[in-house]
N, C-alpha and C positions, 0 to 999 in steps of 0.2 A: 504493499499500499504506499510505503514511503516514496518510491520512485513513481508509481502510477499516478499519484495525485497531480503531478505537474504536467500530465498530458491533458488536463482539462482545457488549457488554452488551445492546444492542438485540435481538440474536439470542436471548439468554437469556430476555428478557421475552416475545418473540414465541413461543417454545416454550411458555411458560406459557399464553398466550392460546390457542394451538392445542389444548393439552391440555384446557383448560376447554371449549372448543368441541366437542371430540370426545366428552368424557365418559368414563364407565367408568374403567378403570385409567389412562387417559391423563391424568387430573387430576394425577397425580404427576409429569408431565413437567417442570413448573417446578421442583419440589423436586430433581428428578434432575440439574439443572444444578450442584448442589453437588458430588456425587461426580464429575461431569464436570470441574469445575474442578480437583478434586484430581488427576485423571488428567493434565490438561493442565499443571498447575503443578509437581508434585513432581519430575518428571524434570529440571527446569531450575532447579537451586538456585544456580547461579552468578549473582552480581549483574549486572544489565544496566545499564551506565553510558552507554548510547548516548543521544544528544540527538535529540529528535524535533521540531524546529521546523517548524511548518506555516505556510506563507506567508499563507494566507487565513483570518483569524480566523472569519469568518462560516461558512465551510465546516466549520471545526473544531467550531463550536458546533451544527451540525445534529444530531448524535446525542444531544446533551444535551436539546434540545427534543423530538426524536422520542421519547426515552425517556418524557417526560410523556404523550404521546399513547398510547403503548403501555401505559403503566402504568394509565391510566384505562380503556383497553380491557380490560386484565387484570382490573381490579376489577369492572367492569360485567359482563363475561362470567362472572367468578367468582361474583358475587352471584346471577346468574341460575341458574348451575349448582347452587349450594348451595340456592337456593330450590326447584328441581326435586327435588333429593335429599331435602330435608326433607318435601316434599309426597308422596313415595312411601309406600306402605303400610309398607314395611320399609326405612328409610333405611340405606344402606351406611356403616357407621362407617369403614371403610377409605378409601372415596372422600371422605368428609367430612374425614378427617385429611389426605388428600392435598391437598385444596383449601386447608386452613388452612396446612399446611407450605409449600406452593408460594408462597402470598402472603407468608408469614413470611420465607422465604429471599430472594425477589425484592424484598421491601421493604427488604432490607439491601443486597444486591448485585445489580444496579448502582445501586439507588435512592439509597442514602445518598451515594455519591460524586457523583451528579448534584446532589442537594440541596446538598451541601457546596460544590461548585464554584459554583453559582449564587448561594448566599447571600453569597459573597464579592464578587459583581459589583455595580457601581453601576447605578442605574436601576431604575424601578419594575417593568419587565416581568421581568427575570431573578429579582428578589426575590419577585415574585408566584408565578412558576413554582417557585421553591425552597419557598415556603410550601405550595403545592399538593402537591408530591411528598412533603414532610415530613409532611403529614397522613396519609400511608399508613403511618406508624409511630406514629400517635397522639401525635405530638410536634411540633405546629406552633410551639412556642416554642423549637425547637432553635436557631434563629438567635441568640436572646438568650443562651442558655447558651454557645454556641460563641464568638461574637464578643466578648461582654462578659466572659465568664468564662474560658474555656480559653485564648484567645489572650493574655490578660493574665497569668493565674496559672500557666501551665504549669510543671511542675517544683516547685511549691510545695505545701505541705500542704493549702491551701484549694482546690486544683484537683481537682474531682471526676473529671476525665479522666486524672489521673496516678495509676496504680496503685502502691501501696506495696510495698516489698520484703517478701516472704513472704505477701502477700495473694493468695489463690487466685482463679482465674477466676470461680468461682461467687459468692463473696462480693462481688467487685468489680462484677459485673453488676448486682446488687441495689443496692449502695451508689451506684454511679454513676448508675443510672437514676433513683433517688429524688433524690439531691443535685443533679443537673444541672437537673431540673425545678423543684425547690423553689428553688434559687438563682436561676434565670432569672425565676421569678414574683416573688421577693422584690425583685430588683434593678429590675424593671420597675415594681413598685408604688412603690418609693422614687423612681424617676425621675418618675413621674406626680405623686407628692406634691410634689416640688420645683417642678413646674409648676402646682401648684394644682388638679390634676385627680384624679378618683377612679380606682380600678383598673378600674371598669366603663366608663370613657370609650372611645368608639369611636375616639378619636384615639390610643389606646394599643394596643400589640401584643397584650395579654392578651385583650381583648374581641374583637378581630378574629380572633385565633387560635382562640378558643373557638367563635366563630360559624362559622368555616371548618370546624372539626372536626364540628360539629353538622350543617352542610349536607352534608358528605360522607356521614355516616352516614344522614341522611335520604334521600339518593339511593339508598343501598343498600336501605333499607326499601322504597322505591318499586319497585325492580327485583326484589328477591328476598324481601321480607318481613322481619319482625323477627328471625326466626331467622338468616337470612343476614347481616343487619347485626350481630347479636351475635357470630357466628363470625368475621366479618371483623375486628371490633374486637378479638377475642381474638388474631387473627393480627397485628394492628398492635402490640398490647402485647408479644407474643413477639418481634416485629421490634425493638422498642425495647430489650429485654434482649439480644438477639443482637447488635445494634449495639454496645452497651457491651462485649460480649464481644470484638469485634474492636478496639475502642478500647483495651482492656487492654494491647495490645502496642506502642502508639505511643509511650508515654513510660514504660513499666514501670520502676519502681525508680530513676528519675533524680531528682536533687536539685538545688535551686538556692537560693542564699542570698537570703533576703527582701530586697527593695530593689535587687537586682542585675539587670542587663539579661539577658534570655534570649539564648541563642546557639544555633548549629546543634548543639552538643554536647548540648543538652537534648531532642533528639528521636532516635527510632530510625527508620531508613529500611528498607523491605523492597522490594528492587529486582528481584525475579524478573519476567521479561518478561511473562508472561501476566497476572499480577495487576496490574502497572502498566497494562496495556491495559484490562482489563475494569473496573477501579476508577478510570479516568480520572486516573491518576497520583497518587491520594491517598496512596499509600505512598511516593511520592517526596517525603519529608516534610520534610527539612531545609530545602530551598530554599523550600518553601511557608511555613514559619514565619518565615523571614528576610524574606520579602516576600510577604505574603498576597494582594496584588493581581495577581500574575503568573498568567495563565490556565494551565490544566492542560497545554496543548500546548507551553508555553514553559518549563516547569520543567526545570532541569538537575540530573541526579543528582550528588550531592556525594561524591567518592571519599574525602574526609577526614572526613566525618561519621560518627557511630556507626552501625553496621550490625547488623541482625538477619537471621536466615534468612527464607525465605518466610513471610508472615503466615499462610498456610494450614498450613504445617508447624508454626508456633508454636501455632496454634489447636488442632490435633490433639493436640500434646504437652500443652497446658495442660488438656485434658480429664482428664488424670491428673496432678494438681498436683505430686507428687514427681518425675515424669519431667521436667516442664517446668523445675522448680527446679534439679535436678541437672545436666541435660544442656544447657540453654540459658540460663536466667536467671542463675544464679551465674557461669558462665564469662564471659558477656558483661558483666555488671556488674563483675566483678573487673577485666577489661580496661579498662572505662570509668573505674573509680576510679583505676587506676594511670596511665592514659594521657590521660584527658580532664579529669578533675576538677581544680579549683583546690584549693589547700590548705584553704580554708574549706569547700569542698564535700566534701573528704575527711573532715573532721570530722563533717559531717552524714551522710555515707555510713557511717562507722564506727558512729554512733549507730543508724542505720537497720538495719545488719547485726545489731547487738546485740539490737535489739527484735524482729527476725525470727528470732533464734536461729541466725544464720548464722555461718560461720567469720570470724575477724578477720584477713582477708588483708592489710589495710593495715599492721597491726602486724608481721606476719610478714615483710612486704616492706620494713619500715623506712621506710614512707612517712609 
């Protein structure tokens, strides 16, 4: 059971492949795994602190690489299905929407956790695989933004992945999508300039990433035509924004003093059992940030780190910003300010609360 549980994400993508192959209303099957995940996750809101060490690392990695195979099958069959729909005398808008939304959702879960896991690995093969699956959200520079940006700046104002107090989900999705990409491109250009190379150098990540994205889209043109490639690219862009929507909850409202070392208190963990499984432990967040080289199957849930409810529950609540703020964000951050923050961080938190128009609970608590 230890190894098998991590094939749940593969099953989600396989459902999407089957749906595209069958056609008709079945093209919604991939998108339907989102409400399925809600049904599986919401009844189990108690944090799962169990440790899941798997003895054989290579066996643990099989579903990661299998995901890439299934993802490419999904996109190929999806391009063919969209091409057939567009060639019909009266294309079904509902079926085209089902194709786009299925790719959008599966491009985020389980695709992003797989890309995230592999981009942290050493060696050319896992990093190449990470590049390939990241191209399915039109974000092949994700590795640059994540490793050089987020893991260095988390909790600071310059970190595009750290949502500000009072910032709603929709505003964050747009800001983070733009800032993470712009920041990654800027830092890579600066790196290449220091080496005396241009941004177009094939020895740099920018040119290689752009070439990969163009190659992927060219394959879709060959399979389904320009219309299919265009709709799949739309799905990729939507996946990019949806990805940032789930990123919103990983460090929401947390603050860190510039120049200080980050700690486990600067992350939120979401430890419901189903999401831990289908997302390859990406929500087992505190341990990951303290040692980013630990593979997913050896991450240990930290009982003493800050906790949030299920990330699915958080996402549904954040769709209505006042609901998220009053019921989840403010109570959790009040507890963080009073029990986790250093005196210097409490000063930053008080300023952030004032800028958000939130109550000054630090003053009322005498902190």
